[in-house]
BAZABA-95456 format. One record per residue (C-alpha): residue in one letter; z, y, x. Coordinates in steps of 0.02 Angstrom, whole numbers, plus 32768, in hexadecimal, padded with zeros to 4 digits. Each point is the difference from the previous one (the first is absolute). Example, Ala and Ser with C-alpha at 12.3 -4.5 7.8 and 13.67 -1.06 7.14 Angstrom:
BEGIN
A81867F1F8267/S7FDF80AC8045/
This chain:
BEGIN
M966373DC972A/T7F7B7F7A7FFE/V80017F5A805C/H7F83804A807B/D807880908023/L808C7F848016/N7F9A7F9E807F/Q7FDD809D8064/L80B780347FF9/L803A7F55803C/L7F838003808F/V803880AC803A/C80B87FD47FF1/S7FEC7F5D8060/I7FA08058808C/V80868088800A/L80897F7C800A/L7FA57FA08089/V7FE3809F8065/A80B780307FE8/V803C7F548038/A7F92800B809B/A804180B08021/V80B37FBF8009/R7FD57FAD80A6/I7FC180A68044/S809A805F7FC5/S80777F7D8046/R7FAF800C80AC/S7FFD80BD8001/G80AF80157FBA/L7FC1806B7F70/P804B7FDF7F54/S7F7E7FA77F97/L801180837F76/L7F9480788066/V7F767F7F800A/Y80047FE77F43/L800080BC7FE2/G7F69800B8072/I7FA67F7C7F9A/G802080647F62/V7FC380A2804F/A7F647FA88041/M7FDB7FC17F50/G801D80AD7FB3/Q7F8B808F7FDA/D8003804080B4/G7FE47F528048/V7F787F7D8000/G80347FBB7F57/D7FE880A67FA4/I807B7FCA7F78/H803E80947F99/F80B57FE27FCC/D807B80887FCC/N80707FAC7F80/A80AF802F803E/E80567FB57F67/L7FB17F54801B/T802B800A80B8/Q80B480267FD5/V800E7F6E7F86/I7FB17F838079/G80688048808E/Y80A17FE67F9E/A7FCF7F4C7FDA/A7FD67FE080B7/L80A380508038/V80617F8A7F8E/V7FAF7F6A8055/I801D804A80AF/L80B880237FDC/A80147F517FB8/E7FB57FB3809D/G806E806D806D/G809C7FD37F9E/L7FDA7F46800A/G7FF5800E80BD/T809D80698017/K80907F9B8048/W80A6802F7FB2/K80627FD1809C/E7F9D80858060/I800E808F7F84/K80B17FDE7FC0/P805580548096/V7F8A80967FF5/M7FFE801A7F44/P806B80A08006/A7F92804C8088/A7F5F7FD07FA6/T804180467F5C/A803080A38055/L7F518010804A/A7FAF7FD87F58/L806580847FA3/A804A80888070/G7F777FE78081/V7F79801E7F7D/A8058809E7FC6/V8007804680B2/S7F4B7FD28020/V7FC5804F7F5D/G805C80A28024/V7FC2801480B3/T7F4D7FCC7FDC/A7FF1806B7F64/S80418097805F/A7F7C7FE48086/A7F777FF07F7C/H803980A27FAE/Y8023806E8096/L7F847FBD8080/V7F6E7FD17F90/G801D807B7F72/L80037F857F6F/E805D802C7F60/W80AB7FB37FEE/R7FCA7F807F7C/Q7F727FC2806E/A806F8002809A/L80897F9C7FAA/I7F827F817FC0/I7FBA7FE680B0/G80B07FF68048/A80307F7A7F82/V7F5D7F9F800F/V80047FED80BE/S80BC7FDF800B/S7FEB7F4C7FCA/T7FE77F81808B/D7F7D7F827FCC/A80407F4F7FE6/A7F547FB48023/A7FEA805F80A3/V80B27FDE803A/F7FFA7F477FD5/S7F557FE48051/V802E805780A4/L80B87FD68019/R7FF27F467FE2/K7F8B7FF58095/I807A80598074/P809C7FA1803C/L808580857FE0/P80BC7FF37FE6/S80297FC47F51/R8063809E7FDB/V7F65806B801C/T7F877F957F9D/G807F7FE37F76/T802480B97FEC/L7F4880337FFF/E7FCA7F767F89/A808D80217F86/E7FE280BB8008/S7F467FEC7FDC/G80277F8D7F70/F808380757FB5/N7FB880AE801A/D7F657FED7F93/A806D800B7F65/P805180AB801B/V7F5E80498046/V7F9D7FCE7F65/I808380547F92/L7FF7809F8069/V7F4280087FFF/V7FF77FE67F44/S808580857FE3/F7FAA80808072/S7F567FDB7FB0/T803D801D7F4E/A7FC980A37FB0/G808580837FE3/P8095803A8067/F80597F8C8079/E809A7FA47FC5/H80A780338046/W802B7FA0809E/Y80977FAA7FB2/V7F957FC57F6D/L7F7E7FBA8078/I80867FA78067/G804B7FB77F61/K7F557FC37FC6/I7FDE7FAE80A8/A80AB7FAD8002/L7FEC7FBD7F4F/E7F517FBB801C/L80347FAD80A3/A809A7FB37FAF/I7F997FBA7F6F/G7F7B7FBD8076/A807F7FB08074/A805E7FAC7F72/I7F627FB97FB2/G7FB77FCA80A7/L809E7FA38036/A80137FAF7F54/V7F4B7FC77FF4/G80017FC180B3/W80A07F9B7FE6/L7FC57FB67F5B/G7F567FD68048/S804D7FAC8099/W80787F9B7F95/G7F747FC67F8F/L7F897FCE808C/R80897F9D8058/H80317F9F7F64/V7F5A7FE47FA8/A7F867F878052/L7F50803F7FE0/P7F767F7B7FF3/A7F9A80458093/S8034805580A1/G7F7780847FE9/L805D80437F68/Y8096803C8065/P7FA4808E8059/I7FB4803A7F5B/A80AB7FFE7FAE/V80518063808E/V7F7B80897FFB/A800780067F42/I80BE80188005/A7FEE808C807F/V7F7E805B7F97/A806C7FE77F65/A808F8056805C/Y7F9280988020/A7FC580087F4C/A80AF7FEA7FB9/G804680868073/A7F76807D7FD9/M80097FE27F43/A80BD80198006/H7FE180AD804D/G803E7FC380A8/S7FAD7FED80A8/G7F867F707FF1/F7FD9800880BA/L80B57FE68031/A800F7F757F7E/V7F6D7F9C8043/Y803A801280B5/L80B37FC87FDA/A7FC97F717F8F/S7F897FC28087/M8085800F8086/V807B7F9A7F99/M7F7E7F767FE5/G7FCA800980B6/N80B07FD38038/A80257F7C7F7C/R7FB67F678059/L7F847FDC7F76/P7F987F5F7FFE/H7F5680018057/W802B80A38056/P7F7980008088/A7F7A7FED7F7A/T804D80907F9E/R800580708099/G7F4B7FD78029/F7FC980267F4E/A805F80A57FFB/D7FBC802F80AC/G7F4E7FE37FC3/L801E80697F64/G804A8089806C/W7F648004806D/I7F8E800A7F68/A806B808D7FB7/Q7FFA806180A3/I7F457FEB8015/G7FD780317F4D/M807880948000/F7FC7804980A5/V7F477FE97FDC/L801580577F59/L805D80908051/G7F75800F8080/L7F82800C7F73/L8064808A7FAD/V7FFE80728098/T7F6C80718023/P7FF3801980BE/H7F94809D7FFB/E808A80587F9E/L80867FDE8082/G7FCE8087807E/D806F808C7FC0/D80967F8D7FEF/I80027FB280AE/V806580888057/P8084800D7F73/A800F7F438001/L801B7FFC80BD/L808480897FF8/I80607FB07F70/G7FF37F558053/L803F804480A5/V809B80497FAC/L80197F5F7F9D/T7FF17F908099/M805980688084/V8083805B7F97/A801C7FBF7F4F/R80027F468025/P806B8007809E/L807A807A7FAC/S80137F907F67/V801C7F67806E/V80828056806F/L8061804D7F6E/C80017F607F99/L802F7F8B808E/V808D806A804B/P80887FA27F9E/F7FBC7F578039/R8001802180BC/V7F517FBD801C/P7FCD800980BA/W7F87808C8027/P7F707F8D8038/E80027FAE7F54/Q800680AB7FAC/A7F6C80398067/L7F9A7F677FCF/M802D80107F49/S7FCE80B78006/W7F547FD38044/A7FEC7F677F8E/G800080627F5D/L7F507FC47FDC/R7F9D80457F6E/G7F757FA17FA9/A7FB37FEC7F56/V809E802B7F9E/P7FF880BB8027/I7F4680037FD6/I80217FA77F5B/L808D80797FD8/A7F8A80908026/T7F997FCB7F68/I809380287F8C/P7FE880BE8008/M7F437FE47FEC/V801C7F9D7F5F/N807E80837FC2/G7F87808F8024/V806E805C807E/E7FA98097804B/G7FBF7FDA80AE/S80187F447FE9/R7F5D7FD8805C/T803F80618096/I80A37F9E7FF9/F7FA07F5C7FFE/N7F9180338092/I8093803B806A/V80607F5F7FE0/F7F677F958027/V7FDE805680A7/L80B87FFF802F/V80127F457FDD/V7F637FD08060/V8020806C8099/Y80B77FDA8018/T7FEC7F467FDA/L7F7D7FFE808A/V8081804D8075/Q809F7FA67FCC/G7FC57F4F7FDC/P7FB47FD280A9/T808A80578063/L80937FA67FAE/P7FFB7F678073/W7FF280738098/L809580687FC7/A80667F637FDE/R7FE27FC680B3/I802A80AB8048/L80A47FFF7F9F/H80217F4B8035/L80097FC77F4B/G7F737F818002/D80317F4C8022/G7F747F818007/T80717F6B8020/G80467F877F81/A7FD47F577FBB/A7F8D7FF47F6B/D804F7FDA7F59/L7FDC7F647F9D/G7F917FF67F68/I80667F9D7F81/E7FC67FDB7F50/S80747FB47F80/A7FD47F9C7F65/P808F7FD47F88/L801E7F4A7FCF/E8062801B7F62/R801C7F4C7FCE/L80377FD080B0/R8066809E801A/G7FA9801780A6/H7F7D8066805C/L7F687FDF806B/L7FF680758093/S7F55800F8052/V8020803D80B3/S7F7D8036807D/V8022800B80BC/P7F9E80968043/D7FCA801280B5/E80918073802E/S80877F957FAF/K80897FB8806D/M80017F667F90/H7F7B7FBD8076/G804A7F738069/V80937FE27F8C/E801E7F4F7FC2/V80197FE57F45/S80B37FC6801D/E8022809F8062/L7FDA806A7F67/R80AC7FCA7FC2/L7FD880257F4B/P80957FFF7F89/A80297F607FA2/G7F8D7FF57F6A/A7F658041805C/A7F827F9D8067/V7F52800D804C/T7F997F837F9E/L7F4E8022803C/V7FA680518093/V7F4A80377FFB/R7FB3801080AE/E7F4880208026/G7FCE7FCE7F50/K80637F5C8001/S80A67FE37FA9/F808B7F8A8031/V80B77FDE7FDB/P8063803F8096/L80877FA38060/P80A080548038/T7FB3800680AE/T7F5A804F7FC8/V7FE0809E8066/L7FBD80927F9B/R7F6B80648041/H7FA980A47FE0/G7F907FF47F68/D80677F787FAB/E8023800B7F46/L80A07FB27FC1/L80327FC77F53/V80BC80117FED/V805D7FBF7F68/A80A480597FDB/T807B7FEA7F72/D8028809A7F9B/P80AD8024804C/V7FBF7FFF80B5/R7F54804E7FE7/D803580AC8043/A80617FB58092/A7F687F95802F/E7F90809A8000/R807B8062806B/R800C7F70807C/L7F437FF0800D/R7FEC80BA8020/A808C7FFC8081/V7FAB7F758061/A7F5A805C7FF4/H804F80978054/G807D7FAD8076/G7FBE7F528022/K806A7F638007/L809680638042/A800580737F69/G80A47FB67FC5/W8056802080A6/L7FB780B18007/G804B80307F58/M7F5680067FA9/N801C7F8D7F6D/G7FDA808B7F85/G80A57FED7FAA/G7FFF7F447FE7/S805F7F838067/G7F647FA38034/H806A7F6D803F/
């Protein structure tokens, strides 16, 4: 590649990114997951589109897709709140393991008996489409105010089920006879155990290090967090474990560890996640050849119909029976099994391994994902309202960033007061911060001043709170309680676990 080629490549990539960023606004207004827009950009650039770019390198697509998926899972793990998924961990684990098995069996049977595919091809398709896509689930569900049990279960399931599905697809795509079912189950269990152990260990060590080592610049913290997450994936994969489970667990541990400069880290990871999604979907759009899809549309619709209306609801009902989940939540979780780029990436595995009919598998998966994402994504908010699960009320949370003061054994908390916060109208003295914490500075309309105890806080204010190390967590809990409950938070039992007096 020459410098001239590099210049052209950078120009094309920057234009694609700008178009993709602009398309997010369109997708957010229409309710469509942004992944469809990115896939459309890739198709438009391909050999059947205006770009006329010929690209058929399935192996390169798989490698780049894996790298993008690592970043997407890391971003998802960093944003997963442990307090929300802790109560639903058993249910999410059941969906990610037993639910996948049920879905694979039902979908593969439909592909074999209804469409006429051979059992190997049918099992590959069943495994490929049984994974809910973390990127699609995260992008849609976080915009819909649903009960925490529903969002926690779906997010944890989408983060966990990639690992067993990848193992199944690789096993089914390997030449030779299938392994015995008990050998396959043992392999899945071992790889998941190795990945989980490495992910938890790397996440804990990384969190401990970042809390106790003061880096010279705040911009280094986001880089370190992402590097630790990627290291967890690499270590898990090289140890013959599940790297995808390792990166998700490591990121989740760090995401709940109250690391310094956390808002900056979340913003950095969110940006990387967007770039990964855009690049991955555009590349997958380039790989597909639309004029070859005609013969595979009907099989894709049939398989997708069985997957959506039979396999997914059956797996949800069977797996959630022991947990007594109300039927409206089961119905929503059945409909919210969104597919996205992950199944399309996994469909490149049989192509790389030279499985007979692998191009047909890829085309069926592509059509299925596009059509049923078009149907399920925009209708999720409507279904949530019909089932009376959507709740648009609730005060906005605070954005709090912490910087450690090692020599002073204290912390600086930068607190913003958003428009919806009930901290508006509260006097500084009425915050009733614990002893050892105080509001030292207020920035209002571009001007800063030292507040008095009688200073009334307003929307848009930014506060600088100094807290000693022992009361840092109590101060944060008290600030969040006031943001949600106003000056009467203490009397309403909303102190967040601290005394607040």
